[in-house]
Residue, then its C-alpha position, 0 to 999 in steps of 0.5 A: x366112225x362105226x365101232x368095230x365088231x368084237x370077236x367071240x371066244x370060248x373059254x377054251x380058246x382064252x385058256x391057251x393064252x396063259x404064258x409070259x408074253x402071251x396073256x389073256x384075261x376075262x373081266x365081266x365077259x370081256x376078253x383082254x389081251x394084256x400081253x404087252x401091257x403086263x410089263x406096264x402094269x402098275x402093280x408089276x407083271x407078276x400080279x397077273x401070274x400070282x393071282x392065277x388069272x392068266x387065261x382065266x376069269x379075272x373078274x373077282x380079282x380085278x374088282x378086289x383091286x380096281x374101280x369099274x371106271x378103270x375099265x372105261x378109260x381109253x387106254x384100257x378099253x383098247x386092250x379088249x379084243x373080244x367077248x366070251x361066246x354066249x355071255x353078257x357083261x353084268x356090270x354096265x357102264x353108268x348112265x348119266x342121270x340114272x338112279x343107283x340101285x344100291x339100298x340106301x344110296x338114294x333118299x327114300x323119295x327116289x327109291x322105287x316103291x317108296x313114297x314121300x309127302x314132300x316131293x312132287x312129280x315135278x321134283x322127280x323130273x327136276x332131279x333127273x335133269x339136274x343129275x344128268x347135268x352135274x354128271x356130264x358137265x360138272x363131274x369131269x371138271x370136279x375131278x380135274x380141279x380137285x387134283x390141280x387145285x385150280x378154280x372152276x373153269x369159266x366154261x362150266x360156270x357159263x353152262x351153269x349160268x345158261x341153265x340158271x343153276x347159279x340163280x336157283x342156288x339162292x332158293x326161291x325169290x324175285x331173282x328167278x322172275x322171268x328166267x327159264x330154269x333148266x330148260x323150263x323143267x320148273x317154272x320160277x313161281x313153282x321153284x321151292x326149297x326142295x328144288x334147291x335142296x336137290x341141286x345141293x344134293x346132286x352137286x355133292x354127289x359128283x364133287x369133293x368137299x372142296x369143289x362143292x365150295x369152289x363151285x360158287x359157294x361164296x356166291x350162295x352165302x355172299x349174295x343174299x344180303x345184296x338181294x335182301x338188303x341192297x338198294x335197287x341201284x346196287x342190286x342192278x349193278x351187281x346181281x345180274x352179272x353175278x347170276x350170269x357168272x361174270x362176277x364172283x362174290x365172297x362172304x367176308x365175316x370171319x377173322x383171325x381174331x373172331x370166327x363164330x364170335x361175330x360180335x368180336x370182329x375188328x375190321x373197321x369202316x370209318x365214314x368220310x364224306x360219301x364213302x366208307x374207309x375200310x381197314x382190317x383183315x378177313x380169314x378163311x374166306x371161301x372163293x376169296x382168291x377169285x372174288x370180285x365183291x366181298x360182303x364184309x362185316x365191319x365195325x362202325x361208330x354206331x355198331x356192326x355194319x355190312x358193306x359190299x366191297x368191290x375188289x380194287x385198290x387196297x384189297x389184297x387176297x392170299x391163298x390159304x392152304x387147308x386140308x382140302x383142295x385149293x379149288x375152293x379159293x380159301x383166302x386171307x383178305x386184307x383191306x388197307x384203307x379201302x374207299x367204298x361208297x356209302x350206297x354199298x351199305x347192306x341194310x341199316x348202319x349199325x344193324x348188320x347183325x340182323x343182316x348176317x344172322x338171317x343169312x346164316x340160316x340158309x348157309x347152314x341149311x345148304x351145308x346140311x344138304x350137301x353133307x347128307x348127300x356126301x354121307x349117302x355116297x359114303x354109305x353106297x361106296x361102303x356097301x359096294x366094297x363090303x359086298x365085293x371084297x373077299x377075305x378068308x374066302x368070304x365077302x366082308x359082309x359075312x363079318x358081323x362087325x362090318x354089318x354093325x358099322x353099316x347099320x349105324x351108317x345107314x341109321x345116321x344118314x336116314x335120321x339126317x335126311x328126315x330131319x332135314x326134309x322136315x326143316x325144308x318143309x317148314x322153310x317152304x311155309x314161312x317167309x324170311x322173317x319167320x324163318x329167322x325167328x323160328x328156324x335159327x335154333x332148329x337149323x343150328x341143332x340140325x347142322x351139329x347133328x349132321x356134321x357129327x354124324x358125318x365124322x362118325x360115318x367117315x371113321x366107320x367107312x375108313x375101318x371098312x375100307x382099311x388101308x385103301x381108305x388112306x390113299x388118295x387114289x384107287x378103291x377108297x379114294x372117296x372115303x379118304x377124301x371124305x374122311x380128310x374133309x368132313x371136318x369142314x362141315x363141323x366148322x364152316x357156317x358156325x362151329x357145331x358146338x356153338x350151333x348146338x348151344x345156339x339151338x338150346x338158347x333159342x329154345x330156352x327163350x321160348x320156354x313158357x313161364x308156367x312150365x313146371x314138372 
Protein backbone atom coordinates (compact mmCIF):
# COMPACT_ATOMS: atom_id res chain seq x y z
CA UNK A 1 0.00 0.00 0.00
CA UNK A 2 1.40 3.40 -0.98
CA UNK A 3 1.91 5.84 1.86
CA UNK A 4 -0.49 8.79 1.90
CA UNK A 5 0.74 12.22 0.85
CA UNK A 6 0.82 14.49 3.87
CA UNK A 7 -0.87 17.86 3.60
CA UNK A 8 1.18 21.00 4.02
CA UNK A 9 0.17 23.64 6.57
CA UNK A 10 1.36 27.14 7.39
CA UNK A 11 2.23 28.24 10.93
CA UNK A 12 -0.81 30.52 10.82
CA UNK A 13 -3.10 27.57 10.16
CA UNK A 14 -1.57 25.54 12.99
CA UNK A 15 -1.91 28.46 15.44
CA UNK A 16 -5.72 28.39 15.10
CA UNK A 17 -5.86 24.99 16.79
CA UNK A 18 -4.95 25.90 20.35
CA UNK A 19 -8.07 25.24 22.38
CA UNK A 20 -9.26 22.33 24.50
CA UNK A 21 -10.75 19.75 22.16
CA UNK A 22 -8.92 21.24 19.19
CA UNK A 23 -5.16 20.96 19.68
CA UNK A 24 -2.45 20.77 17.05
CA UNK A 25 1.26 20.79 17.77
CA UNK A 26 4.40 20.78 15.63
CA UNK A 27 7.38 18.56 16.33
CA UNK A 28 10.36 18.84 13.99
CA UNK A 29 8.26 20.29 11.12
CA UNK A 30 5.61 17.56 11.48
CA UNK A 31 2.06 18.56 12.35
CA UNK A 32 0.15 16.41 14.85
CA UNK A 33 -3.53 16.57 15.75
CA UNK A 34 -3.59 15.61 19.44
CA UNK A 35 -7.15 16.74 20.12
CA UNK A 36 -8.43 13.26 20.94
CA UNK A 37 -5.10 12.08 22.33
CA UNK A 38 -4.87 14.91 24.88
CA UNK A 39 -7.00 13.13 27.48
CA UNK A 40 -4.93 9.95 27.02
CA UNK A 41 -1.60 11.72 27.40
CA UNK A 42 0.40 9.85 30.09
CA UNK A 43 1.31 13.15 31.74
CA UNK A 44 -2.25 14.48 31.62
CA UNK A 45 -3.89 16.82 29.12
CA UNK A 46 -2.80 19.90 31.08
CA UNK A 47 0.78 19.33 29.96
CA UNK A 48 -0.16 20.42 26.46
CA UNK A 49 -1.46 23.71 27.82
CA UNK A 50 0.94 24.29 30.70
CA UNK A 51 3.87 24.06 28.32
CA UNK A 52 2.15 26.54 26.00
CA UNK A 53 2.66 24.28 23.00
CA UNK A 54 -0.91 24.11 21.73
CA UNK A 55 -0.91 25.51 18.19
CA UNK A 56 2.85 26.07 18.37
CA UNK A 57 6.24 24.45 17.84
CA UNK A 58 6.61 21.81 20.57
CA UNK A 59 9.95 20.42 19.42
CA UNK A 60 12.03 21.65 22.34
CA UNK A 61 9.39 20.74 24.91
CA UNK A 62 8.96 17.28 23.39
CA UNK A 63 12.64 16.40 23.38
CA UNK A 64 12.95 17.67 26.92
CA UNK A 65 10.57 14.91 27.97
CA UNK A 66 10.65 12.14 25.36
CA UNK A 67 13.04 10.07 23.31
CA UNK A 68 12.90 10.28 19.51
CA UNK A 69 11.75 6.65 19.34
CA UNK A 70 8.38 7.72 20.76
CA UNK A 71 7.58 9.58 17.54
CA UNK A 72 8.29 6.40 15.55
CA UNK A 73 5.75 4.26 17.38
CA UNK A 74 2.70 3.44 15.22
CA UNK A 75 0.16 4.81 17.70
CA UNK A 76 1.85 8.22 17.62
CA UNK A 77 2.75 8.27 13.94
CA UNK A 78 -0.98 7.97 13.22
CA UNK A 79 -1.54 11.33 14.89
CA UNK A 80 0.50 13.13 12.23
CA UNK A 81 -1.76 14.96 9.79
CA UNK A 82 0.77 16.95 7.79
CA UNK A 83 3.98 18.95 7.63
CA UNK A 84 4.91 22.63 7.80
CA UNK A 85 5.11 24.19 4.35
CA UNK A 86 8.66 24.86 3.23
CA UNK A 87 10.33 23.11 6.19
CA UNK A 88 11.96 19.69 6.53
CA UNK A 89 12.47 17.46 9.52
CA UNK A 90 15.93 17.79 11.03
CA UNK A 91 15.94 14.70 13.24
CA UNK A 92 15.88 11.76 10.86
CA UNK A 93 14.89 8.20 11.85
CA UNK A 94 17.97 6.03 12.49
CA UNK A 95 19.26 4.03 9.53
CA UNK A 96 20.24 0.44 10.41
CA UNK A 97 24.00 0.07 10.26
CA UNK A 98 24.74 3.80 10.23
CA UNK A 99 27.46 5.32 12.39
CA UNK A 100 26.66 7.89 15.05
CA UNK A 101 27.82 11.45 14.36
CA UNK A 102 27.95 12.33 18.05
CA UNK A 103 31.59 12.97 19.11
CA UNK A 104 33.14 9.99 20.94
CA UNK A 105 30.06 7.83 20.32
CA UNK A 106 32.22 5.70 18.03
CA UNK A 107 35.81 4.53 18.56
CA UNK A 108 38.46 6.52 16.67
CA UNK A 109 38.87 3.93 13.91
CA UNK A 110 35.20 4.42 12.94
CA UNK A 111 35.27 8.22 13.15
CA UNK A 112 35.57 10.14 9.90
CA UNK A 113 38.98 11.68 9.32
CA UNK A 114 40.79 9.50 11.87
CA UNK A 115 43.09 6.51 11.37
CA UNK A 116 44.13 3.31 13.13
CA UNK A 117 47.04 0.88 12.70
CA UNK A 118 44.88 -2.04 13.81
CA UNK A 119 41.86 -2.11 11.51
CA UNK A 120 41.63 -2.85 7.79
CA UNK A 121 38.97 -2.03 5.20
CA UNK A 122 37.64 -5.54 5.78
CA UNK A 123 37.12 -4.78 9.47
CA UNK A 124 35.09 -1.69 8.50
CA UNK A 125 32.99 -3.66 6.02
CA UNK A 126 32.50 -6.36 8.61
CA UNK A 127 31.46 -3.82 11.25
CA UNK A 128 28.81 -2.33 8.96
CA UNK A 129 27.26 -5.75 8.29
CA UNK A 130 27.38 -6.77 11.96
CA UNK A 131 25.78 -3.52 13.15
CA UNK A 132 22.96 -3.82 10.65
CA UNK A 133 22.34 -7.43 11.73
CA UNK A 134 22.24 -6.60 15.42
CA UNK A 135 20.06 -3.50 14.97
CA UNK A 136 17.50 -5.25 12.78
CA UNK A 137 17.50 -8.80 14.20
CA UNK A 138 18.73 -8.62 17.79
CA UNK A 139 17.68 -5.18 19.06
CA UNK A 140 13.89 -5.76 18.96
CA UNK A 141 14.42 -9.09 20.70
CA UNK A 142 16.69 -7.45 23.26
CA UNK A 143 14.01 -4.95 24.23
CA UNK A 144 11.36 -7.67 24.63
CA UNK A 145 13.46 -10.10 26.62
CA UNK A 146 14.93 -7.46 28.92
CA UNK A 147 11.38 -6.60 29.93
CA UNK A 148 9.82 -10.07 30.13
CA UNK A 149 12.87 -11.92 31.42
CA UNK A 150 12.42 -14.83 29.03
CA UNK A 151 15.33 -16.47 27.21
CA UNK A 152 16.28 -15.32 23.72
CA UNK A 153 13.95 -16.82 21.11
CA UNK A 154 15.10 -19.78 19.06
CA UNK A 155 14.30 -17.77 15.93
CA UNK A 156 16.98 -15.19 16.75
CA UNK A 157 19.45 -17.91 17.76
CA UNK A 158 18.83 -19.63 14.42
CA UNK A 159 19.56 -16.42 12.51
CA UNK A 160 22.79 -15.99 14.47
CA UNK A 161 23.71 -19.56 13.60
CA UNK A 162 22.92 -19.06 9.90
CA UNK A 163 25.35 -16.16 9.69
CA UNK A 164 27.85 -18.05 11.87
CA UNK A 165 27.91 -15.25 14.43
CA UNK A 166 27.70 -17.93 17.13
CA UNK A 167 30.87 -19.56 15.82
CA UNK A 168 32.65 -16.24 15.36
CA UNK A 169 32.08 -15.33 19.01
CA UNK A 170 34.68 -17.97 19.88
CA UNK A 171 37.36 -16.09 17.97
CA UNK A 172 39.64 -17.36 15.18
CA UNK A 173 40.34 -21.08 15.00
CA UNK A 174 39.68 -24.45 13.43
CA UNK A 175 35.97 -24.26 14.28
CA UNK A 176 35.54 -21.64 11.51
CA UNK A 177 37.06 -23.75 8.74
CA UNK A 178 34.67 -24.28 5.83
CA UNK A 179 32.06 -21.85 7.19
CA UNK A 180 30.60 -18.87 5.34
CA UNK A 181 30.95 -15.94 7.73
CA UNK A 182 28.24 -13.29 7.59
CA UNK A 183 27.45 -14.02 3.94
CA UNK A 184 31.12 -14.09 2.99
CA UNK A 185 32.11 -10.65 4.28
CA UNK A 186 35.24 -12.16 5.81
CA UNK A 187 37.00 -15.45 5.06
CA UNK A 188 37.62 -17.90 7.93
CA UNK A 189 41.39 -17.65 7.50
CA UNK A 190 41.20 -13.82 7.67
CA UNK A 191 39.03 -13.68 10.77
CA UNK A 192 40.96 -12.31 13.77
CA UNK A 193 40.33 -11.04 17.28
CA UNK A 194 39.48 -7.56 16.02
CA UNK A 195 36.61 -9.09 14.05
CA UNK A 196 35.44 -10.83 17.20
CA UNK A 197 35.82 -7.60 19.20
CA UNK A 198 33.53 -5.90 16.68
CA UNK A 199 30.86 -8.53 17.32
CA UNK A 200 31.11 -8.03 21.10
CA UNK A 201 30.96 -4.27 20.71
CA UNK A 202 27.95 -4.23 18.39
CA UNK A 203 26.11 -6.75 20.57
CA UNK A 204 26.60 -4.50 23.59
CA UNK A 205 25.34 -1.41 21.71
CA UNK A 206 21.88 -2.92 21.21
CA UNK A 207 21.59 -5.04 24.35
CA UNK A 208 21.24 -4.55 28.06
CA UNK A 209 23.90 -6.12 30.28
CA UNK A 210 21.55 -9.05 30.94
CA UNK A 211 20.86 -9.64 27.25
CA UNK A 212 24.60 -9.57 26.48
CA UNK A 213 24.89 -12.55 28.81
CA UNK A 214 21.61 -14.10 27.70
CA UNK A 215 22.76 -14.15 24.08
CA UNK A 216 24.83 -17.27 24.68
CA UNK A 217 27.62 -15.88 26.83
CA UNK A 218 27.58 -19.31 28.46
CA UNK A 219 28.63 -20.79 25.13
CA UNK A 220 31.42 -18.23 24.69
CA UNK A 221 32.97 -19.19 28.03
CA UNK A 222 31.85 -22.81 28.24
CA UNK A 223 32.66 -24.23 24.81
CA UNK A 224 36.37 -23.30 24.41
CA UNK A 225 37.51 -26.03 26.84
CA UNK A 226 35.68 -28.56 24.63
CA UNK A 227 37.29 -27.06 21.52
CA UNK A 228 40.78 -27.04 23.00
CA UNK A 229 40.82 -30.01 25.34
CA UNK A 230 38.01 -32.37 24.33
CA UNK A 231 38.60 -35.60 22.42
CA UNK A 232 37.79 -35.67 18.68
CA UNK A 233 34.77 -37.85 19.45
CA UNK A 234 33.45 -35.44 22.08
CA UNK A 235 34.11 -32.52 19.73
CA UNK A 236 31.95 -34.09 17.01
CA UNK A 237 29.25 -35.00 19.49
CA UNK A 238 28.91 -31.52 20.99
CA UNK A 239 30.42 -28.68 18.96
CA UNK A 240 28.40 -28.87 15.69
CA UNK A 241 25.04 -28.74 17.52
CA UNK A 242 26.17 -25.89 19.77
CA UNK A 243 27.44 -23.76 16.89
CA UNK A 244 24.21 -24.50 15.02
CA UNK A 245 22.23 -23.10 17.96
CA UNK A 246 20.58 -26.44 18.66
CA UNK A 247 22.28 -27.04 22.01
CA UNK A 248 23.45 -24.68 24.76
CA UNK A 249 26.49 -24.70 27.04
CA UNK A 250 27.20 -23.09 30.41
CA UNK A 251 30.46 -22.77 32.32
CA UNK A 252 29.91 -24.19 35.82
CA UNK A 253 32.87 -23.19 38.00
CA UNK A 254 31.69 -20.79 40.73
CA UNK A 255 30.14 -22.12 43.91
CA UNK A 256 28.58 -20.64 46.99
CA UNK A 257 31.70 -21.95 48.76
CA UNK A 258 34.19 -20.53 46.25
CA UNK A 259 33.92 -17.77 43.66
CA UNK A 260 37.24 -16.37 42.54
CA UNK A 261 38.96 -19.04 44.66
CA UNK A 262 38.86 -21.75 41.99
CA UNK A 263 41.07 -23.99 44.11
CA UNK A 264 38.47 -24.02 46.88
CA UNK A 265 35.72 -25.73 44.89
CA UNK A 266 33.87 -28.54 46.66
CA UNK A 267 32.02 -30.30 43.83
CA UNK A 268 33.50 -33.81 43.62
CA UNK A 269 33.88 -36.37 40.84
CA UNK A 270 34.59 -39.96 41.91
CA UNK A 271 35.65 -42.54 39.36
CA UNK A 272 33.41 -45.60 39.08
CA UNK A 273 34.42 -47.93 36.25
CA UNK A 274 34.26 -46.01 32.99
CA UNK A 275 32.25 -43.15 34.52
CA UNK A 276 32.58 -40.19 36.84
CA UNK A 277 30.00 -39.79 39.60
CA UNK A 278 29.62 -36.05 40.21
CA UNK A 279 28.10 -34.54 43.35
CA UNK A 280 27.93 -30.88 44.32
CA UNK A 281 26.44 -27.48 43.54
CA UNK A 282 27.30 -24.49 41.38
CA UNK A 283 26.05 -20.93 41.73
CA UNK A 284 25.72 -17.81 39.54
CA UNK A 285 25.93 -19.94 36.38
CA UNK A 286 25.17 -17.80 33.31
CA UNK A 287 22.70 -19.51 30.88
CA UNK A 288 22.43 -22.35 33.38
CA UNK A 289 18.62 -22.42 33.36
CA UNK A 290 18.52 -23.47 29.71
CA UNK A 291 21.93 -25.12 29.19
CA UNK A 292 22.17 -28.64 27.74
CA UNK A 293 25.82 -29.04 28.80
CA UNK A 294 27.81 -27.82 31.80
CA UNK A 295 31.58 -27.39 31.56
CA UNK A 296 32.18 -28.19 35.21
CA UNK A 297 35.09 -27.81 37.59
CA UNK A 298 35.38 -30.79 39.97
CA UNK A 299 37.66 -32.05 42.69
CA UNK A 300 38.99 -35.54 41.94
CA UNK A 301 41.36 -37.86 43.79
CA UNK A 302 44.29 -36.58 41.73
CA UNK A 303 43.34 -32.92 41.73
CA UNK A 304 41.14 -30.36 40.01
CA UNK A 305 39.53 -31.72 36.82
CA UNK A 306 37.16 -30.26 34.22
CA UNK A 307 34.30 -32.47 33.02
CA UNK A 308 31.55 -31.80 30.46
CA UNK A 309 28.26 -32.82 32.10
CA UNK A 310 25.12 -33.20 29.94
CA UNK A 311 21.76 -32.22 31.39
CA UNK A 312 20.09 -35.44 32.51
CA UNK A 313 19.14 -37.48 35.60
CA UNK A 314 20.53 -35.89 38.75
CA UNK A 315 21.04 -32.44 37.17
CA UNK A 316 18.72 -29.69 38.39
CA UNK A 317 18.77 -25.95 37.77
CA UNK A 318 16.98 -23.12 39.57
CA UNK A 319 16.69 -19.49 38.55
CA UNK A 320 18.64 -16.98 40.67
CA UNK A 321 17.18 -13.48 40.96
CA UNK A 322 19.87 -10.86 40.42
CA UNK A 323 20.05 -7.12 39.82
CA UNK A 324 19.63 -7.68 36.10
CA UNK A 325 16.97 -9.40 33.99
CA UNK A 326 16.43 -13.15 34.18
CA UNK A 327 16.97 -13.30 30.40
CA UNK A 328 20.58 -14.18 31.30
CA UNK A 329 19.39 -17.48 32.75
CA UNK A 330 21.52 -17.17 35.90
CA UNK A 331 21.19 -20.46 37.75
CA UNK A 332 21.91 -22.50 40.84
CA UNK A 333 22.91 -25.95 39.60
CA UNK A 334 22.74 -29.17 41.59
CA UNK A 335 24.57 -32.38 40.62
CA UNK A 336 23.22 -35.32 42.59
CA UNK A 337 25.35 -38.42 41.90
CA UNK A 338 25.36 -37.65 38.18
CA UNK A 339 27.06 -40.33 36.07
CA UNK A 340 29.26 -38.96 33.29
CA UNK A 341 31.46 -40.95 30.87
CA UNK A 342 35.20 -40.66 31.48
CA UNK A 343 35.47 -39.62 27.84
CA UNK A 344 33.81 -36.31 28.83
CA UNK A 345 36.95 -35.28 30.68
CA UNK A 346 38.44 -32.07 29.26
CA UNK A 347 42.21 -32.21 29.37
CA UNK A 348 44.11 -34.45 31.71
CA UNK A 349 42.74 -35.66 35.04
CA UNK A 350 44.12 -33.42 37.76
CA UNK A 351 45.22 -30.75 35.25
CA UNK A 352 41.94 -28.84 35.21
CA UNK A 353 43.45 -25.67 36.62
CA UNK A 354 45.40 -25.01 33.43
CA UNK A 355 42.23 -25.68 31.38
CA UNK A 356 40.25 -23.09 33.34
CA UNK A 357 42.96 -20.48 33.72
CA UNK A 358 43.70 -20.47 29.98
CA UNK A 359 39.98 -20.10 29.34
CA UNK A 360 39.67 -17.09 31.66
CA UNK A 361 41.76 -14.83 29.40
CA UNK A 362 39.27 -14.92 26.54
CA UNK A 363 36.29 -14.55 28.87
CA UNK A 364 37.77 -11.49 30.59
CA UNK A 365 38.77 -9.96 27.27
CA UNK A 366 35.18 -10.41 26.03
CA UNK A 367 33.80 -8.66 29.13
CA UNK A 368 36.23 -5.80 28.48
CA UNK A 369 34.97 -5.36 24.92
CA UNK A 370 31.28 -5.34 25.79
CA UNK A 371 31.86 -3.02 28.74
CA UNK A 372 33.70 -0.43 26.62
CA UNK A 373 30.88 -0.38 24.07
CA UNK A 374 28.31 0.11 26.83
CA UNK A 375 30.34 2.98 28.28
CA UNK A 376 30.47 4.62 24.84
CA UNK A 377 26.70 4.41 24.62
CA UNK A 378 26.46 6.08 28.03
CA UNK A 379 28.78 8.87 26.80
CA UNK A 380 26.64 9.31 23.67
CA UNK A 381 23.39 9.40 25.67
CA UNK A 382 24.90 11.91 28.10
CA UNK A 383 26.16 14.21 25.35
CA UNK A 384 22.75 14.16 23.66
CA UNK A 385 20.86 14.83 26.86
CA UNK A 386 23.19 17.55 28.12
CA UNK A 387 22.82 19.32 24.77
CA UNK A 388 19.03 19.15 24.48
CA UNK A 389 18.06 19.56 28.14
CA UNK A 390 17.27 23.21 28.88
CA UNK A 391 17.64 24.50 32.44
CA UNK A 392 17.47 28.14 33.49
CA UNK A 393 16.99 28.97 29.83
CA UNK A 394 20.25 27.32 28.74
CA UNK A 395 21.35 23.80 27.80
CA UNK A 396 22.95 21.67 30.52
CA UNK A 397 26.26 21.96 28.69
CA UNK A 398 26.44 25.60 29.74
CA UNK A 399 27.19 24.35 33.26
CA UNK A 400 30.93 23.86 33.90
CA UNK A 401 30.28 20.98 36.30
CA UNK A 402 28.44 19.09 33.57
CA UNK A 403 31.24 19.67 31.07
CA UNK A 404 33.74 18.42 33.65
CA UNK A 405 31.78 15.19 34.09
CA UNK A 406 31.59 14.71 30.34
CA UNK A 407 35.34 15.27 30.08
CA UNK A 408 36.19 12.53 32.57
CA UNK A 409 33.69 10.14 30.99
CA UNK A 410 35.31 10.65 27.57
CA UNK A 411 38.81 10.28 29.00
CA UNK A 412 37.93 6.98 30.63
CA UNK A 413 36.36 5.36 27.59
CA UNK A 414 39.20 6.46 25.30
CA UNK A 415 41.81 5.12 27.71
CA UNK A 416 39.93 1.82 27.96
CA UNK A 417 39.59 1.57 24.18
CA UNK A 418 43.27 2.15 23.44
CA UNK A 419 44.56 -0.29 26.05
CA UNK A 420 42.01 -2.88 24.86
CA UNK A 421 43.11 -2.52 21.23
CA UNK A 422 46.76 -2.96 22.21
CA UNK A 423 45.92 -6.19 24.07
CA UNK A 424 43.83 -7.39 21.11
CA UNK A 425 46.75 -6.78 18.76
CA UNK A 426 48.98 -8.87 21.00
CA UNK A 427 46.40 -11.69 20.93
CA UNK A 428 46.54 -11.68 17.12
CA UNK A 429 50.30 -12.15 17.23
CA UNK A 430 50.36 -14.93 19.83
CA UNK A 431 49.26 -18.55 19.97
CA UNK A 432 47.08 -19.88 22.77
CA UNK A 433 49.95 -20.83 25.10
CA UNK A 434 51.75 -17.53 24.56
CA UNK A 435 48.57 -15.65 25.42
CA UNK A 436 48.27 -17.66 28.63
CA UNK A 437 51.85 -16.89 29.58
CA UNK A 438 52.11 -13.22 28.63
CA UNK A 439 48.59 -11.78 28.69
CA UNK A 440 46.87 -13.21 31.78
CA UNK A 441 48.22 -10.43 33.99
CA UNK A 442 47.68 -7.54 31.55
CA UNK A 443 44.13 -8.72 30.77
CA UNK A 444 43.40 -8.94 34.50
CA UNK A 445 44.63 -5.39 35.03
CA UNK A 446 42.72 -4.20 31.97
CA UNK A 447 39.46 -5.70 33.19
CA UNK A 448 39.91 -4.12 36.61
CA UNK A 449 40.61 -0.75 34.99
CA UNK A 450 37.60 -0.99 32.65
CA UNK A 451 35.11 -2.16 35.27
CA UNK A 452 36.12 0.62 37.65
CA UNK A 453 35.89 3.17 34.84
CA UNK A 454 32.44 1.88 34.00
CA UNK A 455 31.05 2.35 37.48
CA UNK A 456 32.53 5.83 37.76
CA UNK A 457 30.98 6.73 34.42
CA UNK A 458 27.65 5.30 35.57
CA UNK A 459 27.74 7.64 38.58
CA UNK A 460 28.61 10.67 36.45
CA UNK A 461 25.86 9.91 33.93
CA UNK A 462 23.34 9.53 36.74
CA UNK A 463 24.13 13.03 37.96
CA UNK A 464 23.82 14.43 34.43
CA UNK A 465 20.40 12.84 33.92
CA UNK A 466 19.16 13.52 37.45
CA UNK A 467 15.83 11.96 38.36
CA UNK A 468 15.42 10.53 34.88
CA UNK A 469 18.35 8.20 35.60
CA UNK A 470 16.31 6.52 38.33
CA UNK A 471 13.43 5.31 36.17
CA UNK A 472 13.45 2.15 34.04
CA UNK A 473 11.64 3.85 31.15
CA UNK A 474 11.88 7.19 29.40
CA UNK A 475 14.77 9.52 28.75
CA UNK A 476 17.24 7.96 31.16
CA UNK A 477 16.35 4.29 30.78
CA UNK A 478 19.75 3.27 29.41
CA UNK A 479 21.52 5.13 32.21
CA UNK A 480 19.33 3.52 34.87
CA UNK A 481 19.97 0.07 33.45
CA UNK A 482 23.71 0.61 33.12
CA UNK A 483 24.02 2.10 36.61
CA UNK A 484 22.14 -0.87 38.05
CA UNK A 485 24.10 -3.53 36.17
CA UNK A 486 27.62 -2.10 35.64
CA UNK A 487 28.73 -3.93 38.76
CA UNK A 488 28.39 -7.24 36.93
CA UNK A 489 31.51 -6.40 34.92
CA UNK A 490 33.41 -5.95 38.19
CA UNK A 491 32.45 -9.42 39.46
CA UNK A 492 31.85 -11.84 36.58
CA UNK A 493 34.92 -13.57 35.12
CA UNK A 494 36.88 -12.67 38.25
CA UNK A 495 36.39 -9.96 40.86
CA UNK A 496 38.27 -6.82 39.89
CA UNK A 497 40.44 -6.64 43.04
CA UNK A 498 41.46 -10.28 42.59
CA UNK A 499 42.39 -9.54 38.98
CA UNK A 500 44.38 -6.47 39.94
CA UNK A 501 46.37 -8.59 42.37
CA UNK A 502 46.79 -11.27 39.70
CA UNK A 503 48.26 -8.70 37.33
CA UNK A 504 50.80 -7.51 39.86
CA UNK A 505 51.76 -11.04 40.95
CA UNK A 506 52.32 -12.01 37.32
CA UNK A 507 54.54 -8.96 36.87
CA UNK A 508 56.53 -9.78 40.01
CA UNK A 509 57.23 -13.28 38.71
CA UNK A 510 58.90 -11.72 35.68
CA UNK A 511 60.95 -9.20 37.61
CA UNK A 512 64.65 -9.56 36.64
CA UNK A 513 66.84 -10.63 39.54
CA UNK A 514 69.36 -7.90 38.82
CA UNK A 515 66.82 -5.07 38.85
CA UNK A 516 67.96 -2.38 41.28
CA UNK A 517 67.42 1.35 41.69
